[in-house]
N, C-alpha and C positions, 0 to 999 in steps of 0.2 A: 296232551292235545297237539295235533300237528300244526306247526306255525306256517303262515303263508310264505311262499318263496320270496326271496329278497332280490330286489333290483334297486338301483339308485335313482331311478326316475330321471328328472332333468339334470341331476348332477353328473351323469355319465355312468359307465359300467364299472364294476369291480375288475381290476386287472391282476392277474397272477403271473409272476415271472418265476420260472422254475427250470430245473435241468433234469437230466436222466436220474440223478441220485435222489431228487426230491419229488419226483412225479407221484409217488404213492401218497406222500404227505399232501401234495396239492389236490389230488383227487378226493382225499378225505375231507379237506377243508370245504371244497365245493359242495360235497354231499351234506356235511353237517350244518353248514351255514345256509343250505337250501338256496343257493345263488341262482338267479335267473339271468341268463344271457351275459355271463362274464366273458371277458376277453383274455387271451392267453399269449404268452411269449416265452421263448426258450432259446438259449444260445446253442443247444444241441439239436442238430438236424434229426438225430435218431430218437429224440425224446418222445414218448407216447403222448397221445391226447389225453385230456382229463375228463372224458365222458362223451356222451353222444353228441353234445352240443359244442364240442371243441372248435369245429370249423378251422379256419386258417390260423396258424401259429406265427406270430411276429418273431423275427430273429434278431432284433436290435432293441435294447431296452430304451434307448432314447426315443425311438418312434412310439413305443408303447406308452411312455410317459407323456408324450404329446397328445394322446387321446383324451386328456383331461379326465382321468378316472376318478370316481368317487373315493376310491381307496386303492392302494397298491400293496399287494402281499409279495414281499421280496424273498424268494426261496433259493436264489442263486446269486453269487457275488460277481458274476461275469456280465459285462455289458453286451458282448457279442461272443463269437466263437473263440476270441483270443484275449481281449483286454478285460480288466476287472473294474467293477463299479467304483471301488474305493480309491482307485488311482485317478479317477476323473473328477477333479474338484468342482468343475462347473455343474456336472450332473448331480453330485452330492448336494451342492447348494440348491439346485432346482428342486430336488426331491425333499430336502429338509424344510424348505420354505413354502412350497406350492402344493404339495400332494401329501395327504395323510398316508404314511407308510408304516407297515408293520413288518419288520425284518425278523426272520427266523432262520438264521444261518448257522452253520457248524463252526466256522472259524473266520469271522470277518475281521477286517482291520479295526483295531480298537478305537483309534481316533475318529474314523468316519462313522463307526457304529453309534457313537455317542450323539452324533448329529442326525443321523438318518433314521434311527429308531424313533418312533412317534413318542415325543415327550409327553408323559402323562396319559398314556393310553388306558391305564387302569382307572382313571378318575370317574368314568361313568359305569363301572362295574356295580352290580346291585349292592354288594356289601359296603363299598365305599360311599355310594349314594346314601345308604342307611345311616352311616356315621354323620354325614352332614345334616340329614334330617333329624337325627337324634339330638345333636347339639343345637341345631336350629338357631334362631335369633335371640333366644332367651338365655343361652348359656354360652360358654367359651372354653376352649381347651386351655388348661393351665400347665399340664406337663404331657409330653409325648415321648415314648420310646419307640424308635423305628428300626426294624431289622429288614435289610434288603440283601439277599444272597443269591448268587448266580453260579450254576455249574460251569465247568470249562466249556468253551465253544458257544457261550450265549452272551458275549459282550465283555466289556472291561469292568474293573472296579468302579471307574467313574460313572459308567452307565448304571450300575447298582446304586451308587450314591445319588444320582439324579432321580431315580425312582423314589427313593425315600424323601428327597427334598421337595419333590412335587407335592407329596401329601402334607408335609410340614407347612409349605407356603399356603396350601389350601386352608389348613386349619388355624394357622397362627400368623401368617404374613411373614415378611422377611425378618431374619434375626438381626440384632444389633451387633453381636460379637460371636466369634467362632473360635474354639480352641480344640485342635485335632491332633491325632497321632496315627502314624502308620505302624501296625503291629508286624513284627518279624518273627517267624517261627522256623521250625525245622523243615517244613514243606515249602520249598521255594516257589511252587506253582500257585500257592494260595496267597492272595493279597487281601489285606483287611485294613479298614479305616474305622476308627472310633472318633466321633466328634461330639463335643458338648456345645450347645447353642443357647445363647441368652437372648431373650426378647424383652420388649418394653412391658411395663406393668407387672413385673415379678413373675414372668413365665419362663420356662426352660424346656429343652428337649435334648435327647441323646440319640445318636445315629450309630448303628453298626452296619457297615456296608462291606461286602466281600465278594470275591470271585474265586472259583477253584474248589468249592465245597461239593458235597454229593448231590444236593437237590436245589431246585429253584424255590425260594422262600421270600415272601413279602408280608410283613406283619407290623401292625401298630397297636400299642397299648396306650390308652389315653385316660387321663383324669381331667375332669372339668371343674370349673370354679364352684359349681353347686355340689360337687362330691361324687358325681356319677363316674363309673368306670366302664370303659369300652375296650374290647379287644377285637381287632378286625384283620382278616387276611383275604386273599382272593376267593376263598371258599366259604366264608361265613363271618358271623358277628356274634359276640357276646356283649350284652348290655345290662349292667347292674345299676340300679338306682342308688341315690345316697343312703337310703334306708336298707340297702342290701337286698332289695327285691329284684328278682330276675325278670327283666322286661322282655328280653328277646335272647334266644340262643339258637345258633345254627351249627351244623356240623362243619368242622374245619378240615381241609385237605392239605397235606404237606407237599404234595406233588401233583401237578395238573398236566394232563396230556396236551401236547403242543397243538394238535389239530383242533381239539375242543376249545382251547384258549383262543386261538386265532378265529375260529368260527364264531365264538361268543362275542369277540370284539367287533367283527364285521356285522353281526346281527344287531348289536346295540347301536352301531354307527348308522345303520341304514333304516332303523325303525323310526318312522316319522312321529310315533306317539311319545318318544322319549325326548325330553328337553335336555340339550347338551349342558355340561357344566359351564360355569362362568369362564370367560377367557383367562388363560394362564399367562402370568407375567414371566415369559421365558427368560428374558434378560436378567431378572432378579434371581431366578433359580440358578442360571449358569454362573452368576456372580457369587452366589453362596457356595456353589461347588468349587469355584476357583479359590475362594477363601479357605475352604476346608483343606484343599490340596496344598495351598501355600503354607498354612499353619502346620500341617503335618511335616512339611519339609524344613521349616525354620524352627519349629518348637515354640513360636510366639503366637499369641492371639491375633486374629485378623478381623477387620470390619468389612463386611461385604459391600456396604454402600460406597466405600472408597474404591472398590474395584469395578463398580457397575459401568462407569464410563469407558472402561477398557474392554468390555465384552461386546462383541458384534454378533447379533443373531437376527 
């Protein structure tokens, strides 16, 4: 069934910032998300328009951001024809705090990527919504194993770690204690963290976060207090009852096309029929990430609550 074309109504337009190298990707996003009246910007004077409705193309990202867009798809890391987004801390702060941003860049600055990528963008994906509905108010996650892997050019290991931690905070709340290690191997380009997290009431989780592997992967395996087993990723959900009855099973995809993934995120964000997830405690998520990284450096367990006051988001 053809979906209605998407616009953001009173929230403002969707803005796409792209360059000559990402024009094809930008055009595919506009088409697949069926965007109505998006606005465009590019630092490249020779960059092609993204369709019949392209109109004028803004040449400065700061001006584009001031249009109060409903969402910004960031496909170029330059602010204008010369300078880069990630060198402009005030712009990064503005984008991170004020505008929903989905960054899809080839080689962004790692530190800025962690802040400018939309924290928890996957929370309203159908498969993750299904997990929250499956657990509901009558059950609770008892153990979680979270895998978050990113190929080269799609952010840092900390960004992969944040992806996993968002899901854990949604399902289990903040951990009381973190014990982590950074794995070193023969491939210097690959960075991996493994963390064990303890929660109140006899609950636990394990995270494997990495960057430099062959594919993008985000996966959760959950056992609940009632004994149900759930496995979820961006492409599907397996749900098995305590009596081993298969309640739901969907096909899982190991790799997702970038244009499809961004278009799906935009569609979900702009669909007025969908209720957004509960607000995310970003400070607690960042504090847990800092506890993981600190524990990996020192070899000692850390308590995220002790770091919360030092995290500014």
